[in-house]
LUMNU-861121 format. One record per residue (C-alpha): x, y, z; chain; residue number from 1. Coordinates in steps of 0.5 Angstrom, whole numbers. Last residue first. Layout:
LUMNU-861121
(r (X, Y, Z), 'A', NUM),
...
//
This chain:
LUMNU-861121
(r (-32, 69, 42), 'A', 407),
(r (-32, 65, 49), 'A', 406),
(r (-25, 63, 47), 'A', 405),
(r (-22, 70, 47), 'A', 404),
(r (-26, 71, 54), 'A', 403),
(r (-23, 65, 57), 'A', 402),
(r (-16, 67, 54), 'A', 401),
(r (-16, 73, 58), 'A', 400),
(r (-19, 71, 64), 'A', 399),
(r (-14, 65, 65), 'A', 398),
(r (-8, 70, 63), 'A', 397),
(r (-10, 76, 68), 'A', 396),
(r (-6, 82, 65), 'A', 395),
(r (-7, 88, 69), 'A', 394),
(r (-12, 92, 65), 'A', 393),
(r (-10, 100, 64), 'A', 392),
(r (-15, 105, 62), 'A', 391),
(r (-15, 109, 69), 'A', 390),
(r (-10, 114, 66), 'A', 389),
(r (-15, 115, 60), 'A', 388),
(r (-13, 114, 53), 'A', 387),
(r (-16, 107, 52), 'A', 386),
(r (-15, 99, 53), 'A', 385),
(r (-8, 99, 55), 'A', 384),
(r (-6, 91, 57), 'A', 383),
(r (-2, 90, 63), 'A', 382),
(r (5, 86, 65), 'A', 381),
(r (5, 81, 60), 'A', 380),
(r (9, 75, 61), 'A', 379),
(r (15, 73, 57), 'A', 378),
(r (15, 67, 52), 'A', 377),
(r (19, 70, 47), 'A', 376),
(r (16, 67, 40), 'A', 375),
(r (9, 65, 43), 'A', 374),
(r (8, 71, 47), 'A', 373),
(r (9, 75, 40), 'A', 372),
(r (5, 70, 36), 'A', 371),
(r (-1, 71, 41), 'A', 370),
(r (0, 78, 41), 'A', 369),
(r (0, 78, 33), 'A', 368),
(r (-6, 74, 32), 'A', 367),
(r (-10, 80, 36), 'A', 366),
(r (-15, 82, 30), 'A', 365),
(r (-20, 87, 32), 'A', 364),
(r (-15, 91, 36), 'A', 363),
(r (-19, 98, 38), 'A', 362),
(r (-19, 96, 46), 'A', 361),
(r (-12, 93, 45), 'A', 360),
(r (-9, 100, 44), 'A', 359),
(r (-3, 98, 47), 'A', 358),
(r (1, 91, 49), 'A', 357),
(r (6, 91, 55), 'A', 356),
(r (11, 86, 55), 'A', 355),
(r (15, 83, 61), 'A', 354),
(r (23, 81, 62), 'A', 353),
(r (26, 83, 56), 'A', 352),
(r (33, 81, 55), 'A', 351),
(r (38, 87, 52), 'A', 350),
(r (39, 85, 45), 'A', 349),
(r (36, 78, 44), 'A', 348),
(r (30, 80, 47), 'A', 347),
(r (29, 87, 43), 'A', 346),
(r (30, 83, 37), 'A', 345),
(r (25, 77, 39), 'A', 344),
(r (20, 82, 41), 'A', 343),
(r (20, 86, 35), 'A', 342),
(r (20, 81, 30), 'A', 341),
(r (14, 78, 33), 'A', 340),
(r (11, 84, 33), 'A', 339),
(r (12, 85, 26), 'A', 338),
(r (6, 80, 25), 'A', 337),
(r (1, 85, 27), 'A', 336),
(r (3, 92, 29), 'A', 335),
(r (-4, 94, 32), 'A', 334),
(r (-2, 91, 39), 'A', 333),
(r (3, 97, 39), 'A', 332),
(r (9, 94, 43), 'A', 331),
(r (12, 96, 50), 'A', 330),
(r (18, 92, 52), 'A', 329),
(r (19, 92, 60), 'A', 328),
(r (26, 91, 62), 'A', 327),
(r (25, 90, 70), 'A', 326),
(r (30, 91, 75), 'A', 325),
(r (35, 96, 71), 'A', 324),
(r (42, 95, 71), 'A', 323),
(r (43, 102, 70), 'A', 322),
(r (50, 103, 66), 'A', 321),
(r (49, 96, 62), 'A', 320),
(r (42, 97, 61), 'A', 319),
(r (43, 104, 58), 'A', 318),
(r (49, 102, 54), 'A', 317),
(r (45, 96, 51), 'A', 316),
(r (40, 101, 49), 'A', 315),
(r (45, 105, 45), 'A', 314),
(r (47, 99, 42), 'A', 313),
(r (40, 98, 39), 'A', 312),
(r (40, 105, 37), 'A', 311),
(r (47, 103, 33), 'A', 310),
(r (44, 96, 30), 'A', 309),
(r (37, 100, 27), 'A', 308),
(r (33, 94, 25), 'A', 307),
(r (29, 94, 32), 'A', 306),
(r (27, 101, 30), 'A', 305),
(r (28, 106, 36), 'A', 304),
(r (23, 110, 41), 'A', 303),
(r (28, 114, 46), 'A', 302),
(r (27, 111, 53), 'A', 301),
(r (23, 113, 59), 'A', 300),
(r (25, 111, 66), 'A', 299),
(r (20, 109, 71), 'A', 298),
(r (24, 109, 78), 'A', 297),
(r (20, 106, 83), 'A', 296),
(r (19, 106, 91), 'A', 295),
(r (22, 113, 93), 'A', 294),
(r (27, 113, 99), 'A', 293),
(r (28, 120, 98), 'A', 292),
(r (36, 119, 97), 'A', 291),
(r (35, 113, 93), 'A', 290),
(r (30, 116, 89), 'A', 289),
(r (35, 122, 87), 'A', 288),
(r (40, 117, 85), 'A', 287),
(r (36, 113, 81), 'A', 286),
(r (34, 119, 77), 'A', 285),
(r (41, 121, 76), 'A', 284),
(r (42, 114, 73), 'A', 283),
(r (36, 115, 68), 'A', 282),
(r (39, 121, 66), 'A', 281),
(r (46, 119, 65), 'A', 280),
(r (44, 113, 61), 'A', 279),
(r (40, 117, 56), 'A', 278),
(r (46, 121, 55), 'A', 277),
(r (44, 128, 53), 'A', 276),
(r (42, 131, 46), 'A', 275),
(r (36, 134, 49), 'A', 274),
(r (37, 137, 56), 'A', 273),
(r (37, 133, 62), 'A', 272),
(r (31, 131, 66), 'A', 271),
(r (28, 128, 73), 'A', 270),
(r (20, 128, 73), 'A', 269),
(r (17, 129, 80), 'A', 268),
(r (10, 126, 80), 'A', 267),
(r (3, 130, 82), 'A', 266),
(r (-1, 126, 77), 'A', 265),
(r (-2, 132, 72), 'A', 264),
(r (5, 135, 73), 'A', 263),
(r (8, 128, 71), 'A', 262),
(r (4, 127, 65), 'A', 261),
(r (6, 134, 63), 'A', 260),
(r (13, 133, 64), 'A', 259),
(r (13, 127, 60), 'A', 258),
(r (10, 130, 54), 'A', 257),
(r (15, 136, 55), 'A', 256),
(r (21, 131, 55), 'A', 255),
(r (19, 128, 49), 'A', 254),
(r (17, 135, 45), 'A', 253),
(r (22, 133, 39), 'A', 252),
(r (25, 126, 40), 'A', 251),
(r (32, 125, 42), 'A', 250),
(r (33, 126, 50), 'A', 249),
(r (28, 120, 51), 'A', 248),
(r (31, 118, 58), 'A', 247),
(r (26, 123, 62), 'A', 246),
(r (26, 119, 68), 'A', 245),
(r (20, 119, 72), 'A', 244),
(r (19, 118, 80), 'A', 243),
(r (14, 114, 84), 'A', 242),
(r (12, 113, 91), 'A', 241),
(r (7, 107, 92), 'A', 240),
(r (1, 109, 96), 'A', 239),
(r (-3, 104, 92), 'A', 238),
(r (-6, 109, 88), 'A', 237),
(r (1, 112, 86), 'A', 236),
(r (2, 105, 83), 'A', 235),
(r (-3, 105, 78), 'A', 234),
(r (-2, 113, 77), 'A', 233),
(r (5, 111, 75), 'A', 232),
(r (3, 105, 71), 'A', 231),
(r (-2, 110, 67), 'A', 230),
(r (4, 115, 66), 'A', 229),
(r (9, 110, 64), 'A', 228),
(r (4, 107, 58), 'A', 227),
(r (3, 114, 56), 'A', 226),
(r (11, 115, 55), 'A', 225),
(r (12, 108, 52), 'A', 224),
(r (6, 108, 47), 'A', 223),
(r (9, 104, 41), 'A', 222),
(r (10, 111, 37), 'A', 221),
(r (17, 109, 35), 'A', 220),
(r (19, 102, 37), 'A', 219),
(r (20, 99, 44), 'A', 218),
(r (23, 100, 51), 'A', 217),
(r (21, 102, 58), 'A', 216),
(r (26, 101, 64), 'A', 215),
(r (24, 100, 71), 'A', 214),
(r (28, 101, 77), 'A', 213),
(r (26, 99, 83), 'A', 212),
(r (28, 104, 89), 'A', 211),
(r (28, 101, 94), 'A', 210),
(r (28, 93, 94), 'A', 209),
(r (24, 88, 98), 'A', 208),
(r (18, 91, 99), 'A', 207),
(r (18, 95, 92), 'A', 206),
(r (19, 88, 89), 'A', 205),
(r (12, 85, 92), 'A', 204),
(r (8, 91, 90), 'A', 203),
(r (11, 90, 83), 'A', 202),
(r (9, 82, 83), 'A', 201),
(r (10, 80, 76), 'A', 200),
(r (6, 74, 73), 'A', 199),
(r (7, 68, 70), 'A', 198),
(r (8, 66, 63), 'A', 197),
(r (1, 64, 62), 'A', 196),
(r (-1, 67, 55), 'A', 195),
(r (2, 61, 50), 'A', 194),
(r (0, 55, 55), 'A', 193),
(r (-7, 59, 56), 'A', 192),
(r (-8, 59, 48), 'A', 191),
(r (-6, 51, 48), 'A', 190),
(r (-11, 50, 54), 'A', 189),
(r (-17, 54, 51), 'A', 188),
(r (-16, 49, 44), 'A', 187),
(r (-16, 43, 48), 'A', 186),
(r (-23, 46, 52), 'A', 185),
(r (-26, 48, 45), 'A', 184),
(r (-24, 41, 42), 'A', 183),
(r (-27, 37, 48), 'A', 182),
(r (-34, 42, 48), 'A', 181),
(r (-35, 41, 41), 'A', 180),
(r (-34, 33, 41), 'A', 179),
(r (-38, 32, 47), 'A', 178),
(r (-45, 29, 44), 'A', 177),
(r (-40, 25, 39), 'A', 176),
(r (-37, 22, 45), 'A', 175),
(r (-29, 23, 44), 'A', 174),
(r (-24, 17, 43), 'A', 173),
(r (-17, 20, 43), 'A', 172),
(r (-12, 18, 38), 'A', 171),
(r (-11, 25, 36), 'A', 170),
(r (-13, 30, 41), 'A', 169),
(r (-8, 33, 46), 'A', 168),
(r (-2, 32, 42), 'A', 167),
(r (-5, 33, 35), 'A', 166),
(r (-8, 40, 38), 'A', 165),
(r (-1, 41, 40), 'A', 164),
(r (2, 40, 33), 'A', 163),
(r (-3, 45, 30), 'A', 162),
(r (-2, 50, 36), 'A', 161),
(r (5, 50, 34), 'A', 160),
(r (4, 50, 27), 'A', 159),
(r (-1, 56, 27), 'A', 158),
(r (5, 60, 31), 'A', 157),
(r (10, 58, 26), 'A', 156),
(r (5, 61, 21), 'A', 155),
(r (4, 68, 25), 'A', 154),
(r (-2, 70, 27), 'A', 153),
(r (-5, 77, 24), 'A', 152),
(r (-12, 75, 24), 'A', 151),
(r (-12, 74, 16), 'A', 150),
(r (-7, 69, 18), 'A', 149),
(r (-12, 65, 22), 'A', 148),
(r (-17, 65, 17), 'A', 147),
(r (-12, 63, 12), 'A', 146),
(r (-10, 57, 16), 'A', 145),
(r (-17, 55, 17), 'A', 144),
(r (-18, 50, 11), 'A', 143),
(r (-11, 47, 12), 'A', 142),
(r (-12, 47, 19), 'A', 141),
(r (-18, 43, 19), 'A', 140),
(r (-16, 38, 14), 'A', 139),
(r (-10, 37, 18), 'A', 138),
(r (-13, 36, 25), 'A', 137),
(r (-18, 31, 22), 'A', 136),
(r (-12, 27, 18), 'A', 135),
(r (-9, 26, 25), 'A', 134),
(r (-15, 22, 27), 'A', 133),
(r (-20, 23, 33), 'A', 132),
(r (-24, 17, 35), 'A', 131),
(r (-31, 18, 35), 'A', 130),
(r (-36, 15, 40), 'A', 129),
(r (-44, 15, 40), 'A', 128),
(r (-45, 13, 33), 'A', 127),
(r (-40, 8, 31), 'A', 126),
(r (-40, 4, 37), 'A', 125),
(r (-47, 4, 39), 'A', 124),
(r (-49, 3, 31), 'A', 123),
(r (-45, -3, 31), 'A', 122),
(r (-48, -6, 37), 'A', 121),
(r (-55, -4, 34), 'A', 120),
(r (-53, -8, 28), 'A', 119),
(r (-51, -14, 32), 'A', 118),
(r (-57, -14, 35), 'A', 117),
(r (-62, -13, 30), 'A', 116),
(r (-59, -18, 25), 'A', 115),
(r (-63, -25, 26), 'A', 114),
(r (-70, -22, 27), 'A', 113),
(r (-69, -17, 21), 'A', 112),
(r (-67, -23, 16), 'A', 111),
(r (-74, -28, 17), 'A', 110),
(r (-79, -23, 13), 'A', 109),
(r (-74, -21, 8), 'A', 108),
(r (-74, -29, 6), 'A', 107),
(r (-81, -29, 6), 'A', 106),
(r (-82, -23, 1), 'A', 105),
(r (-77, -26, -4), 'A', 104),
(r (-81, -32, -5), 'A', 103),
(r (-88, -29, -6), 'A', 102),
(r (-86, -24, -12), 'A', 101),
(r (-84, -30, -16), 'A', 100),
(r (-90, -34, -15), 'A', 99),
(r (-95, -28, -16), 'A', 98),
(r (-91, -27, -23), 'A', 97),
(r (-92, -34, -25), 'A', 96),
(r (-99, -34, -24), 'A', 95),
(r (-100, -28, -28), 'A', 94),
(r (-96, -30, -34), 'A', 93),
(r (-100, -37, -34), 'A', 92),
(r (-106, -33, -35), 'A', 91),
(r (-104, -28, -40), 'A', 90),
(r (-101, -33, -46), 'A', 89),
(r (-108, -37, -46), 'A', 88),
(r (-112, -31, -47), 'A', 87),
(r (-108, -28, -53), 'A', 86),
(r (-107, -33, -58), 'A', 85),
(r (-115, -35, -58), 'A', 84),
(r (-116, -27, -58), 'A', 83),
(r (-112, -26, -64), 'A', 82),
(r (-116, -32, -68), 'A', 81),
(r (-123, -29, -67), 'A', 80),
(r (-121, -22, -69), 'A', 79),
(r (-119, -25, -76), 'A', 78),
(r (-121, -19, -80), 'A', 77),
(r (-127, -20, -85), 'A', 76),
(r (-128, -26, -90), 'A', 75),
(r (-129, -27, -97), 'A', 74),
(r (-126, -21, -100), 'A', 73),
(r (-119, -21, -96), 'A', 72),
(r (-119, -29, -97), 'A', 71),
(r (-112, -29, -101), 'A', 70),
(r (-108, -24, -98), 'A', 69),
(r (-111, -24, -91), 'A', 68),
(r (-110, -31, -90), 'A', 67),
(r (-102, -31, -92), 'A', 66),
(r (-101, -25, -87), 'A', 65),
(r (-105, -28, -81), 'A', 64),
(r (-100, -34, -80), 'A', 63),
(r (-94, -30, -80), 'A', 62),
(r (-97, -25, -75), 'A', 61),
(r (-100, -30, -71), 'A', 60),
(r (-93, -34, -70), 'A', 59),
(r (-90, -27, -68), 'A', 58),
(r (-95, -26, -63), 'A', 57),
(r (-94, -33, -60), 'A', 56),
(r (-86, -32, -60), 'A', 55),
(r (-87, -25, -56), 'A', 54),
(r (-92, -29, -51), 'A', 53),
(r (-87, -35, -50), 'A', 52),
(r (-81, -29, -49), 'A', 51),
(r (-86, -26, -44), 'A', 50),
(r (-87, -32, -40), 'A', 49),
(r (-80, -34, -40), 'A', 48),
(r (-78, -27, -37), 'A', 47),
(r (-83, -29, -31), 'A', 46),
(r (-80, -35, -30), 'A', 45),
(r (-73, -32, -29), 'A', 44),
(r (-76, -28, -24), 'A', 43),
(r (-73, -20, -25), 'A', 42),
(r (-68, -18, -20), 'A', 41),
(r (-69, -10, -19), 'A', 40),
(r (-74, -12, -13), 'A', 39),
(r (-69, -16, -10), 'A', 38),
(r (-63, -11, -8), 'A', 37),
(r (-67, -5, -5), 'A', 36),
(r (-71, -9, 0), 'A', 35),
(r (-65, -13, 2), 'A', 34),
(r (-60, -7, 3), 'A', 33),
(r (-66, -4, 7), 'A', 32),
(r (-66, -10, 12), 'A', 31),
(r (-59, -10, 13), 'A', 30),
(r (-59, -4, 16), 'A', 29),
(r (-54, 2, 13), 'A', 28),
(r (-49, 4, 17), 'A', 27),
(r (-49, 11, 20), 'A', 26),
(r (-45, 16, 16), 'A', 25),
(r (-38, 17, 18), 'A', 24),
(r (-34, 24, 17), 'A', 23),
(r (-40, 28, 20), 'A', 22),
(r (-39, 28, 27), 'A', 21),
(r (-31, 29, 26), 'A', 20),
(r (-32, 35, 21), 'A', 19),
(r (-37, 38, 25), 'A', 18),
(r (-33, 39, 31), 'A', 17),
(r (-27, 41, 27), 'A', 16),
(r (-31, 46, 23), 'A', 15),
(r (-34, 49, 30), 'A', 14),
(r (-28, 49, 34), 'A', 13),
(r (-24, 53, 28), 'A', 12),
(r (-30, 58, 27), 'A', 11),
(r (-30, 60, 34), 'A', 10),
(r (-22, 61, 33), 'A', 9),
(r (-24, 65, 27), 'A', 8),
(r (-29, 69, 31), 'A', 7),
(r (-25, 70, 37), 'A', 6),
(r (-19, 73, 32), 'A', 5),
(r (-24, 78, 29), 'A', 4),
(r (-27, 80, 35), 'A', 3),
(r (-20, 82, 39), 'A', 2),
(r (-24, 87, 43), 'A', 1),
//
């Protein structure tokens, strides 16, 4: 469940942590700097010695040439003369090299004692702690934005998370050992802010009013009818009476589908003929519930596109006539980025009080859920985790976010 989104959020934390930990390299100790620089310099005395040696070799060549021409027959090769010039040149060069190497070695040995304390101070300040900059956050999201978009998260939601991360982290001094923990904690706080929009106490509502009218609305195929049946079973298990209203009078077999659920659960279904006024069906169900002292009326409505203005106007009539206590928007969590537009359109048309997300058990991405919650800031009543009546999970924001961040 939401595995892909969990992976991307976890990667975001790890990559930002690695960037921050690895941005500043350790300062190079002064001792190492000296050792690298000095051997590269040739002592002047050594250079002079090699120059003198080269000059003497040139003199030898020039002096030998005329002698070899005129005295070739009389004498063999002048080997004795070459040795006389080579030996004196080697001895002074060796002595000079020894002196040149000795002097830098004495200076290097003196330095570490003086610089050691200041180097450790710098090491402690720069390695054990790290100040978070705005560029750190920007560079992370430049890299991770595409991954979060692949998880169906809207751009505006990504921008929101980035802005909140900056508020929580920029300028903060973090210990390097706690960087990943602090970043994860900050991201978890932001996700909780998005998802935690309060809770709806259905049992508390039933104690204060009878009946409580709940109208379910949403897009075609979102799972409204199945969600109604799941909630009916949940309420019945808590000894609360329920009546169902077959307000979807347009979709073929919609009334029969609700009746099947009602028969299985032992719950009364109020219905009219196909093509009847949906507002009238729900009104009759409320009147029946009042007469019988029933706790809840769960009203189905026809699925409609948020882009179809005529159907949205019809929904407005249902709400205006029946004045429901709660308007629950049911959304297919697999719809991706379209969830944001659905949530905004239905909320603008009739005012959404809470949301239900279906098919969450087979949703690997989940970014659309985050985006829809951030867009309309409405509480989630519950999430659907399967096809059985028991596959309903009342939404707990803290538990949900904790599970999301542990991925």
